[in-house]
matplotlib code that plots the C-alpha trace (Angstrom):
import matplotlib.pyplot as plt

x = [145.6, 143.8, 140.0, 138.9, 135.4, 132.2, 129.2, 125.9, 123.0, 119.5, 117.4, 115.2, 111.6, 110.4, 113.1, 113.6, 112.4, 114.6, 117.8, 115.6, 114.5, 115.8, 117.6, 119.7, 123.4, 125.8, 126.6, 122.9, 122.4, 119.3, 120.3, 119.0, 120.2, 121.9, 124.0, 125.0, 126.1, 128.0, 129.7, 131.0, 132.6, 134.0, 135.5, 137.2, 139.0, 136.5, 136.5, 133.8, 130.4, 127.9, 124.4, 122.3, 118.6, 115.2, 114.5, 113.0, 114.5, 117.6, 116.4, 115.1, 118.4, 120.4, 118.8, 119.4, 123.2, 123.6, 127.0, 128.4, 126.0, 128.7, 130.7, 127.9, 126.8, 123.4, 122.8, 119.2, 118.6, 116.1, 114.4, 114.5, 116.7, 118.2, 120.9, 123.7, 122.5, 122.3, 126.0, 126.8, 125.2, 128.1, 130.8, 131.5, 131.8, 134.2, 136.4, 139.3, 139.7, 138.9, 135.9, 133.9, 130.4, 127.6, 123.9, 121.4, 119.3, 122.0, 123.6, 126.7, 127.7, 131.3, 132.4, 135.7, 137.3, 137.4, 134.3, 133.2, 134.1, 137.5, 138.2, 137.2, 139.3, 142.4, 142.1, 141.7, 144.7, 146.9, 145.9, 145.7, 142.5, 138.8, 137.2, 133.6, 132.5, 130.6, 128.8, 128.1, 124.4, 121.8, 120.5, 117.0, 118.1, 119.8, 117.0, 117.6, 121.2, 123.9, 126.3, 129.7, 131.6, 135.3, 138.2, 139.9, 143.2, 143.8, 145.2, 143.9, 142.1, 138.6, 139.7, 138.5, 139.3, 136.0, 135.3, 131.6, 128.8, 125.1, 122.2, 119.7, 120.2, 117.9, 119.5, 119.6, 121.5, 123.8, 124.6, 125.8, 127.7, 128.6, 130.1, 133.0, 135.2, 135.3, 131.8, 129.3, 126.8, 123.8, 125.7, 126.9, 128.9, 126.5, 127.2, 127.3, 126.4, 130.0, 132.4, 135.7, 135.8, 138.0, 136.7, 136.8, 133.4, 131.8, 133.2, 131.8, 128.4, 128.4, 129.2, 126.3, 123.9, 124.9, 124.3, 120.8, 119.6, 116.0, 116.8, 117.2, 120.9, 122.1, 125.5, 126.1, 126.7, 129.3, 131.0, 131.0, 132.7, 135.2, 136.1, 136.9, 139.2, 141.2, 141.9, 138.7, 138.4, 135.7, 136.4, 134.2, 134.3, 134.0, 130.5, 126.9, 124.8, 121.2, 118.9, 116.5, 114.1, 113.5, 110.7, 111.7, 114.9, 114.7, 114.0, 116.9, 119.3, 118.3, 118.8, 122.2, 123.3, 122.0, 123.7, 127.0, 127.0, 126.8, 123.1, 123.7, 122.8, 119.7, 118.4, 119.1, 117.2, 114.2, 114.3, 114.3, 111.4, 109.5, 110.0, 109.0, 105.8, 104.6, 101.5, 102.1, 100.5]
y = [98.1, 97.0, 97.2, 94.3, 93.7, 95.8, 95.1, 96.7, 96.6, 96.6, 94.5, 97.1, 95.9, 99.5, 100.3, 97.1, 98.5, 101.7, 100.1, 98.8, 102.3, 103.3, 106.6, 108.0, 108.1, 111.0, 109.2, 109.2, 105.5, 104.2, 102.0, 100.7, 102.6, 99.4, 99.3, 102.9, 102.1, 99.0, 100.8, 103.5, 100.9, 99.0, 102.2, 102.7, 99.3, 96.9, 93.4, 91.5, 92.5, 91.2, 92.6, 91.9, 91.5, 90.5, 86.8, 86.4, 89.5, 87.9, 87.5, 91.1, 92.4, 90.2, 91.8, 95.3, 94.6, 95.0, 94.1, 93.4, 90.5, 87.8, 89.6, 89.9, 87.5, 87.9, 87.0, 87.2, 88.6, 86.0, 88.3, 92.1, 92.4, 95.8, 97.6, 96.2, 92.7, 93.2, 94.2, 91.2, 88.9, 89.7, 88.5, 85.2, 86.9, 89.6, 87.3, 89.1, 91.9, 95.6, 96.4, 99.2, 99.4, 101.2, 101.5, 100.6, 103.8, 106.4, 107.7, 109.9, 112.7, 113.8, 117.4, 116.6, 114.0, 111.3, 109.4, 109.7, 106.0, 106.6, 109.6, 107.6, 104.5, 106.7, 108.3, 104.9, 103.4, 106.5, 106.5, 102.8, 103.1, 102.7, 105.8, 106.9, 109.4, 112.4, 115.5, 118.7, 118.5, 121.0, 120.2, 119.9, 116.7, 115.1, 112.7, 111.0, 110.1, 108.8, 111.6, 111.8, 114.1, 114.6, 116.9, 118.0, 116.2, 116.6, 120.1, 121.5, 118.2, 117.7, 114.7, 114.1, 111.8, 110.3, 110.4, 109.6, 108.2, 108.6, 107.3, 109.9, 112.3, 115.2, 118.7, 119.1, 115.9, 116.7, 120.1, 118.5, 115.5, 116.0, 119.4, 119.5, 122.6, 124.5, 123.6, 126.3, 126.8, 124.5, 121.9, 118.5, 115.7, 113.1, 109.8, 109.8, 106.2, 105.1, 103.5, 101.7, 99.3, 96.6, 93.2, 93.9, 95.6, 92.2, 91.2, 94.4, 93.7, 90.2, 91.4, 93.8, 91.2, 88.8, 91.5, 92.2, 89.3, 90.4, 94.0, 95.2, 95.6, 99.0, 99.8, 103.1, 101.7, 99.4, 102.3, 104.2, 101.2, 101.1, 104.8, 104.0, 101.1, 102.3, 105.2, 105.7, 108.7, 110.7, 112.3, 115.0, 113.9, 116.4, 115.5, 115.1, 112.2, 111.7, 109.6, 108.3, 107.2, 110.7, 113.0, 114.0, 112.0, 110.2, 113.4, 115.3, 112.3, 112.3, 116.0, 115.8, 112.9, 114.7, 118.0, 116.2, 114.6, 115.0, 116.1, 119.0, 121.8, 120.0, 119.4, 123.0, 124.2, 122.0, 123.3, 126.9, 126.3, 124.5, 127.4, 129.9, 128.0, 128.4, 130.6, 134.0, 134.6]
z = [120.2, 117.0, 116.7, 114.4, 115.7, 116.2, 118.3, 117.4, 119.8, 118.1, 120.4, 122.1, 121.3, 121.1, 118.5, 116.6, 113.3, 113.4, 111.9, 109.0, 108.0, 104.6, 103.9, 101.1, 102.0, 101.1, 97.8, 96.8, 97.4, 99.2, 102.1, 105.4, 108.5, 109.6, 106.5, 106.9, 110.5, 109.4, 106.6, 108.9, 111.1, 108.1, 106.8, 110.1, 109.8, 111.4, 109.8, 111.7, 113.0, 115.5, 115.8, 118.9, 117.7, 118.9, 118.3, 114.8, 113.4, 111.9, 108.3, 108.1, 109.5, 107.2, 104.2, 105.7, 105.8, 102.1, 100.8, 104.3, 105.0, 104.9, 107.6, 110.1, 112.8, 114.5, 118.2, 119.6, 123.0, 124.2, 126.7, 126.9, 130.0, 129.3, 127.2, 129.3, 128.9, 125.1, 125.2, 127.4, 124.8, 122.5, 124.9, 123.1, 119.8, 121.1, 123.2, 124.9, 122.2, 122.4, 120.2, 118.7, 120.1, 118.2, 118.8, 116.1, 116.3, 115.9, 112.7, 112.7, 110.3, 110.5, 110.2, 108.6, 106.2, 109.0, 109.9, 113.6, 114.1, 112.6, 114.8, 117.9, 117.0, 116.2, 119.7, 121.4, 119.6, 120.4, 124.1, 124.5, 126.5, 126.4, 124.9, 124.5, 122.0, 123.5, 122.3, 124.2, 124.8, 126.1, 129.6, 128.2, 126.3, 129.3, 130.0, 126.6, 127.0, 129.3, 130.4, 131.9, 134.2, 134.3, 133.4, 130.2, 129.7, 126.0, 125.9, 122.6, 121.9, 123.3, 125.3, 128.9, 131.8, 132.8, 136.5, 136.6, 134.4, 134.9, 132.8, 131.7, 134.7, 135.5, 135.1, 138.8, 139.3, 136.4, 137.9, 141.1, 139.6, 136.0, 135.7, 133.2, 133.4, 130.1, 128.7, 128.1, 130.9, 130.5, 128.4, 129.4, 127.8, 126.6, 124.8, 121.1, 120.4, 119.8, 122.2, 122.0, 125.0, 126.4, 127.1, 130.8, 130.4, 130.2, 133.6, 135.1, 133.5, 134.9, 138.4, 138.2, 136.9, 139.7, 142.3, 141.0, 138.8, 138.6, 137.6, 133.9, 133.2, 132.2, 130.6, 132.3, 135.8, 134.3, 132.6, 135.9, 137.5, 134.6, 135.3, 138.9, 138.0, 135.0, 132.7, 130.7, 128.3, 126.5, 123.2, 121.7, 118.0, 115.2, 114.1, 115.2, 116.2, 115.0, 117.1, 114.5, 117.2, 118.4, 117.1, 113.6, 114.1, 110.8, 109.0, 110.6, 110.0, 106.3, 105.9, 107.6, 105.3, 102.2, 103.1, 103.6, 100.2, 96.5, 96.4, 98.8, 96.3, 95.1, 98.7, 99.7, 96.6, 97.5, 101.1, 100.0, 97.6, 100.4, 102.8, 100.1, 99.4, 102.9, 103.1, 104.7, 108.0]

ax = plt.figure().add_subplot(projection="3d")
ax.plot(x, y, z, "-o")
ax.set_aspect("equal")
plt.show()
């Protein structure tokens, strides 16, 4: 298995400006969130990129790609028909190859020398299987993410055989259907915004679209179907995801990027001074 292509979904009308937000990366360079996302994939060995966008956003997104612009193709999602449909829009670009899928409103900060995308791709290649990155997540945040249930199969590695996938479940539903032995009580494995998937995901999405053509197409039911048909894994990467569309998400993402890079000491000093300047109650 070789992962040459990446598919980035960024066509949600409510989140279309998020990938265009600028941040300072760990090297101290100001970049759009989209460029940071693309650079993580490029650093993991990806050669070609496709970004699914809202119609009319192509030029703004092209500018946000920075030095990777010539390697990026843009495909508009003509109507907002759901996350799964946005993924399906990339079928012609991907062809029959396995690919890296990223979402345009999540940034990732690794806890070791390998980027989160590199960690995931290495596992997918070693296991020769589709793999989704996950992160143990408190049950209070379940309604913001897709989540998986399954069992540990990686021994000392946090690698899981996925048995079920649910989109934004309630805690009561998760307790019944998504228990993963070994996780702390009140935590569940939620998606990280990174997946390595085989091209068969497109056939599953098409089947679901044909069965309910007037319903928005979600990705999670197709992933659930994938788990029932073949070996499909989840890997808890050494890192954290930052949803820049959440409350204070852009702030937390910027702090995480800064504290992982060259300006760590400067940022920490400024934070301490900010806290010290708060008026006493």
